C-alpha positions as CSV (number, residue, x, y, z in Angstrom):
1,M,73.2,64.4,110.9
2,I,70.9,61.7,112.4
3,E,70.5,61.8,116.1
4,D,69.1,58.3,116.6
5,P,70.2,56.2,113.5
6,Q,68.4,53.0,112.8
7,I,71.2,50.6,112.4
8,N,70.4,47.2,110.8
9,G,72.4,44.1,110.2
10,T,74.6,41.9,112.3
11,V,78.1,41.8,113.9
12,R,79.9,38.7,115.3
13,P,80.8,38.8,119.0
14,G,83.9,40.8,119.5
15,F,83.1,43.4,116.8
16,E,80.5,45.3,118.8
17,E,82.7,48.4,119.0
18,V,82.8,48.5,115.2
19,R,79.0,48.7,115.2
20,E,79.1,51.5,117.8
21,E,81.5,53.6,115.7
22,F,79.3,53.1,112.7
23,A,76.4,54.4,114.7
24,T,78.5,57.3,115.9
25,N,79.1,58.3,112.3
26,F,75.5,59.2,112.1
27,R,75.2,60.8,115.4
28,E,78.4,62.9,115.3
29,R,80.2,62.7,112.0
30,G,77.5,63.7,109.5
31,D,76.5,60.4,107.9
32,V,73.0,60.3,106.3
33,G,72.9,56.8,104.8
34,A,75.6,54.2,104.7
35,S,76.7,50.6,104.8
36,L,79.7,48.9,106.4
37,A,81.0,45.3,106.0
38,V,84.0,43.4,107.1
39,Y,85.1,39.8,106.2
40,V,87.7,38.0,108.3
41,R,89.3,34.8,106.9
42,G,86.4,34.4,104.5
43,E,83.6,35.0,107.0
44,L,81.3,38.0,107.1
45,V,81.7,39.3,110.6
46,V,80.3,42.8,110.2
47,D,77.3,43.5,107.9
48,L,75.6,46.8,108.8
49,W,73.5,49.5,107.1
50,G,71.4,52.4,108.2
51,G,70.0,55.9,107.8
52,I,68.3,57.4,104.8
53,A,69.1,56.5,101.2
54,D,67.2,59.4,99.6
55,P,66.4,62.4,101.8
56,A,64.2,63.8,99.0
57,T,61.7,60.9,99.4
58,G,62.7,59.6,102.9
59,R,63.6,56.2,101.4
60,P,65.6,54.3,104.0
61,W,68.9,52.7,103.4
62,E,68.1,49.0,103.0
63,R,70.2,45.8,102.7
64,G,70.2,46.0,98.9
65,T,70.9,49.8,98.6
66,V,73.9,50.7,96.5
67,G,75.7,53.9,95.7
68,I,78.4,55.4,93.5
69,V,81.8,54.8,95.1
70,Y,83.9,57.1,93.0
71,S,87.6,56.0,92.9
72,A,86.9,52.9,95.0
73,T,86.0,51.7,91.5
74,K,89.7,51.7,90.7
75,G,90.2,48.9,93.2
76,A,87.7,46.7,91.4
77,T,89.3,47.6,88.0
78,A,92.7,46.7,89.5
79,V,91.4,43.3,90.7
80,L,90.1,42.6,87.2
81,V,93.3,43.6,85.4
82,N,95.5,41.6,87.7
83,R,93.2,38.6,87.2
84,L,93.5,38.9,83.5
85,A,97.3,39.0,83.9
86,E,97.2,35.9,86.0
87,Q,95.2,34.2,83.2
88,G,97.8,35.3,80.6
89,V,95.4,37.6,78.8
90,L,97.5,40.6,79.7
91,D,101.3,40.9,80.3
92,L,101.9,43.6,83.0
93,G,105.4,44.2,81.7
94,A,104.4,44.5,78.0
95,P,103.9,47.9,76.3
96,V,100.3,49.0,76.2
97,S,100.8,49.4,72.4
98,R,101.1,45.7,72.0
99,Y,97.3,45.5,72.6
100,W,96.4,49.0,71.5
101,P,98.7,50.1,68.6
102,E,97.3,53.6,68.3
103,F,98.5,54.3,71.8
104,A,102.1,54.4,70.7
105,A,101.7,57.9,69.2
106,E,103.7,60.8,70.6
107,G,106.4,58.7,72.4
108,K,104.0,56.5,74.3
109,D,105.3,53.2,72.7
110,R,107.3,52.1,75.8
111,I,104.6,52.7,78.4
112,T,103.9,49.4,80.1
113,V,100.7,48.0,81.4
114,A,102.1,48.2,84.9
115,Q,103.0,51.9,84.4
116,L,99.5,52.6,83.1
117,L,98.0,51.0,86.2
118,S,100.3,53.0,88.5
119,H,99.6,56.5,87.2
120,Q,103.0,56.9,85.4
121,A,101.7,57.4,81.8
122,G,101.6,61.2,81.9
123,L,98.0,61.4,80.8
124,P,96.1,62.7,83.8
125,V,93.7,64.8,81.8
126,P,92.9,65.1,78.1
127,S,94.6,68.1,76.4
128,E,91.7,68.3,73.9
129,P,88.4,69.9,75.0
130,L,85.7,67.3,75.4
131,T,82.0,67.5,76.3
132,R,80.3,65.6,79.1
133,D,78.5,63.5,76.4
134,E,81.8,62.7,74.8
135,L,83.3,61.6,78.1
136,L,80.3,59.4,78.9
137,A,80.4,57.8,75.5
138,G,84.1,56.8,76.1
139,T,85.3,56.5,72.5
140,P,86.0,60.2,71.9
141,V,88.2,60.5,75.0
142,V,90.0,57.2,74.3
143,H,90.9,58.5,70.8
144,A,92.0,61.8,72.2
145,L,94.3,60.2,74.8
146,A,95.8,57.9,72.2
147,R,96.8,60.9,70.1
148,Q,98.1,62.9,73.1
149,K,101.6,63.7,74.0
150,P,102.4,62.8,77.7
151,M,102.6,65.7,80.1
152,W,105.8,64.2,81.6
153,E,108.3,61.6,80.5
154,P,106.5,58.3,81.2
155,G,108.1,56.3,84.0
156,T,110.0,59.3,85.4
157,A,107.2,60.6,87.7
158,H,103.6,59.7,88.7
159,G,100.4,61.7,89.0
160,Y,97.0,60.6,89.9
161,H,94.9,59.9,86.7
162,A,91.6,60.5,88.6
163,L,89.3,59.8,85.6
164,T,91.5,59.1,82.7
165,F,92.7,55.9,84.5
166,G,89.3,54.4,83.7
167,W,89.2,55.2,80.0
168,L,92.8,54.1,79.5
169,V,92.5,50.8,81.3
170,G,89.0,50.3,79.9
171,E,90.4,50.5,76.3
172,L,93.2,48.2,77.2
173,V,90.7,45.6,78.4
174,I,88.6,46.0,75.2
175,R,91.7,45.5,73.0
176,A,92.8,42.4,75.0
177,T,89.5,40.7,75.4
178,G,87.1,42.1,72.8
179,R,84.6,43.0,75.5
180,S,84.0,46.1,77.6
181,L,85.6,46.3,81.0
182,G,82.2,46.4,82.8
183,T,81.2,43.2,80.9
184,V,84.4,41.4,81.7
185,F,84.2,42.5,85.4
186,A,80.7,41.1,85.6
187,D,81.7,37.8,84.0
188,E,85.0,37.3,85.7
189,V,84.4,38.8,89.2
190,A,81.0,40.2,90.2
191,R,78.8,37.3,89.0
192,P,81.0,34.4,90.3
193,L,81.4,36.1,93.7
194,G,77.7,37.1,93.9
195,L,78.5,40.8,94.1
196,D,76.1,43.7,93.8
197,F,78.7,45.7,91.9
198,W,78.4,47.2,88.5
199,I,80.6,49.3,86.2
200,G,77.8,50.4,84.0
201,L,74.5,50.0,85.9
202,P,71.6,48.1,84.3
203,A,68.5,50.3,83.9
204,D,66.4,48.0,86.2
205,R,68.7,48.7,89.2
206,V,68.5,52.5,89.2
207,G,65.8,52.4,91.9
208,S,68.2,50.9,94.4
209,V,70.8,53.7,94.1
210,A,71.2,56.1,97.0
211,P,71.8,59.6,95.4
212,L,74.9,61.4,96.5
213,I,74.7,64.4,98.8
214,D,77.2,67.2,98.5
215,G,79.4,67.9,101.5
216,V,79.7,71.3,103.1
217,P,83.2,72.3,104.2
218,D,83.6,73.4,107.8
219,P,84.5,77.1,107.7
220,N,86.5,76.7,110.9
221,A,88.4,73.6,109.7
222,L,91.6,75.5,108.9
223,D,91.7,77.3,112.2
224,A,91.5,73.9,114.0
225,I,94.7,72.6,112.4
226,T,97.6,73.3,114.8
227,D,100.4,71.4,113.0
228,P,102.1,74.0,110.7
229,E,103.2,71.4,108.2
230,V,99.8,69.9,107.9
231,K,98.2,73.3,107.6
232,E,100.7,74.3,104.8
233,R,99.8,71.1,102.9
234,V,96.1,71.7,103.3
235,L,96.4,75.3,102.2
236,K,98.1,74.1,99.0
237,V,95.3,71.6,98.4
238,V,92.7,74.3,98.9
239,A,94.4,76.6,96.5
240,A,94.6,73.9,93.9
241,M,90.9,73.0,94.4
242,N,89.9,76.7,93.9
243,D,92.1,77.1,90.8
244,P,90.3,75.7,87.7
245,S,93.6,75.8,85.7
246,S,95.5,73.7,88.2
247,M,96.3,70.1,87.3
248,F,94.5,69.0,90.4
249,S,91.2,70.7,89.3
250,R,91.6,69.7,85.7
251,A,92.2,66.1,86.5
252,L,89.4,65.7,89.0
253,S,86.9,67.4,86.7
254,T,88.2,66.4,83.3
255,N,88.7,70.1,82.4
256,G,85.4,71.0,84.1
257,A,83.1,68.6,82.1
258,L,82.7,66.0,85.0
259,P,83.4,67.8,88.3
260,T,84.2,65.3,91.1
261,P,83.0,65.0,93.8
262,H,79.8,66.8,92.8
263,A,76.4,65.2,93.5
264,A,74.4,66.9,90.7
265,T,76.9,65.8,88.0
266,W,76.8,62.1,89.1
267,N,73.2,61.6,90.2
268,A,72.0,60.9,86.7
269,P,70.9,57.6,85.0
270,S,73.2,58.5,82.1
271,V,76.2,58.5,84.4
272,Y,75.1,55.3,86.2
273,A,74.8,53.5,82.8
274,A,78.1,54.7,81.4
275,E,81.3,52.7,81.9
276,L,83.8,54.9,83.8
277,P,86.1,52.3,85.3
278,A,87.9,55.0,87.4
279,A,84.9,56.4,89.1
280,N,81.3,55.2,88.6
281,G,81.3,51.8,90.1
282,I,78.0,51.2,92.0
283,T,77.9,48.8,94.9
284,N,77.5,48.4,98.6
285,A,79.8,47.7,101.5
286,R,79.1,44.0,101.6
287,S,80.2,43.6,98.0
288,L,83.3,45.7,98.4
289,A,84.3,43.7,101.4
290,R,83.6,40.4,99.7
291,L,85.6,41.4,96.7
292,Y,88.7,42.1,98.8
293,A,88.1,39.0,101.0
294,A,88.3,37.0,97.8
295,C,91.7,38.5,97.0
296,V,93.3,37.6,100.3
297,G,91.7,34.2,100.7
298,E,88.7,32.0,99.7
299,V,85.1,33.1,100.1
300,D,82.6,30.2,99.8
301,G,85.3,28.3,98.0
302,R,86.2,31.0,95.5
303,R,89.3,33.2,95.2
304,V,89.6,35.9,92.6
305,L,93.4,36.4,92.8
306,S,96.0,33.8,93.7
307,E,98.5,34.5,96.4
308,A,101.2,35.0,93.8
309,A,99.1,37.3,91.7
310,L,98.2,39.4,94.7
311,D,101.8,39.6,95.8
312,R,102.8,40.9,92.4
313,A,99.9,43.4,92.4
314,C,101.0,44.8,95.7
315,V,104.6,45.4,94.9
316,E,105.3,49.1,95.2
317,Q,105.5,50.8,91.8
318,V,105.6,54.4,92.8
319,H,105.8,56.3,96.1
320,G,106.4,60.0,96.8
321,P,105.3,63.4,95.5
322,D,102.3,63.1,93.2
323,G,102.2,65.4,90.2
324,V,98.5,65.9,90.4
325,I,97.1,65.7,94.0
326,V,99.5,68.1,95.8
327,G,100.8,65.5,98.2
328,E,102.2,62.0,98.4
329,S,100.8,58.8,96.9
330,R,101.8,55.2,96.8
331,F,100.6,52.6,94.3
332,G,101.0,49.0,93.4
333,I,99.6,47.8,90.2
334,G,96.3,49.6,90.3
335,F,95.9,49.5,94.1
336,Q,96.6,52.3,96.6
337,L,99.0,51.0,99.2
338,S,99.2,51.8,102.9
339,T,100.9,55.2,103.7
340,Q,101.6,57.1,106.9
341,T,98.5,59.3,106.3
342,A,96.3,56.4,105.2
343,P,97.6,53.4,107.1
344,L,94.4,51.2,106.8
345,L,95.3,48.1,108.8
346,G,99.0,48.2,108.2
347,E,101.7,47.5,105.6
348,G,99.8,44.5,104.2
349,S,96.8,46.6,103.2
350,F,95.8,47.4,99.6
351,G,92.7,48.8,98.0
352,H,91.3,52.2,97.0
353,A,89.4,55.1,98.5
354,G,86.7,57.1,96.8
355,A,86.2,60.9,96.9
356,G,83.8,61.7,99.6
357,G,84.2,58.7,101.8
358,A,83.8,55.3,100.2
359,L,86.5,52.8,100.8
360,G,87.4,49.2,100.0
361,F,90.5,47.4,101.0
362,G,92.0,44.1,101.8
363,D,94.7,43.2,104.3
364,V,96.9,40.2,103.8
365,S,98.2,39.7,107.3
366,S,94.8,39.7,109.0
367,E,92.9,38.2,106.0
368,V,90.4,41.1,106.1
369,G,88.1,42.5,103.4
370,F,86.6,45.9,104.2
371,G,83.9,48.0,102.6
372,Y,82.3,51.3,103.4
373,V,79.7,53.0,101.1
374,Q,77.8,56.2,101.9
375,N,75.7,58.9,100.2
376,Q,76.9,61.9,102.2
377,L,80.1,63.2,100.6
378,G,82.7,64.2,103.1
379,A,84.3,67.5,103.0
380,S,87.2,67.1,105.5
381,L,90.5,68.6,104.5
382,T,92.5,66.2,106.8
383,G,91.3,62.7,106.0
384,E,88.0,60.9,106.4
385,P,86.9,60.7,110.1
386,R,84.1,58.2,109.5
387,T,86.2,55.3,108.1
388,A,89.2,56.2,110.3
389,A,87.1,55.7,113.4
390,V,85.7,52.4,112.2
391,I,89.1,51.1,111.2
392,D,90.5,52.0,114.6
393,A,87.7,50.0,116.2
394,L,88.4,47.1,113.8
395,H,92.1,47.2,114.8
396,R,91.1,46.7,118.4
397,A,88.6,43.9,117.6
398,L,91.3,42.0,115.7
399,A,94.0,42.5,118.4
């Protein structure tokens, strides 16, 4: 916790309370280093950063500092796939096996691209044991998933594909374009929009990464929950987290080989350099917000998804009990959609959160693009208080 955070950057008049909540995140909510950005109708109205990027060296968080955003990466992957669909490179209603014939094995021949993007494929974790090196290489896990029988009948249920989402969608993009997903994302999205956002970090940018810091659970957190339904739900999550054989633990750690969130596992140049389109995107808040701003409207004359493509991407595909995360989830085509427990700015919001606190989303009705990137991994059992407070302040600023 930083008592007197040095907050840098700018806010437009009317958004001062957003800045104050960002500063409060350091003073009261445990942030160490972070960045926050908001676009409204194509204009950058909040662009803030502060704190310490690397406590081991004292390196401050600067304007160009970036960090791993875990599953907020899935939002960028979703933007790319929906863009490729708009261009006619992919057909969202087509079977994945049209592009990737080997995927048809074990009854997976009817799984559509849209189902793959909405966690319905029944492949949340490899059934074969794989090493960390094999997972980072990508090809071994891709082959294993292609051979694998689904863990449920595809299309009849959904369950969060925490890490396999990236390998599956990454191979789909390779088969459709002949290039890796990280390369296509750079060419189609990041470079045209001027984003500091990589899925597969170049070696010369390692020095700008803020290492992740493990969160420490509050031992009194359970006692503070007074709602019996909430407490029961949290206890189920805690039990799943502590059971390495649970689907929750297996999916979030890929059978223990890539535990997530876990700072020591992910603070490695080999992880930065790999392409894990579900979880190792490296960026900052400004680029996350700009990405989503270019989905809901134009930014400096560029728009990454047309209105029709965005409308299609945000049509609810699944909503309800999730077979992996011990709770509810709601997805469009690759995007998390607004829910009662994570309302974002309202029903028109779409995007993706990352384990530990990172968040990127857009909101159609207010034409907002939002980004939050931090190095301190949160350990709250009842939601992320840092982004919740900032979004509440943003609500008031937009009112």
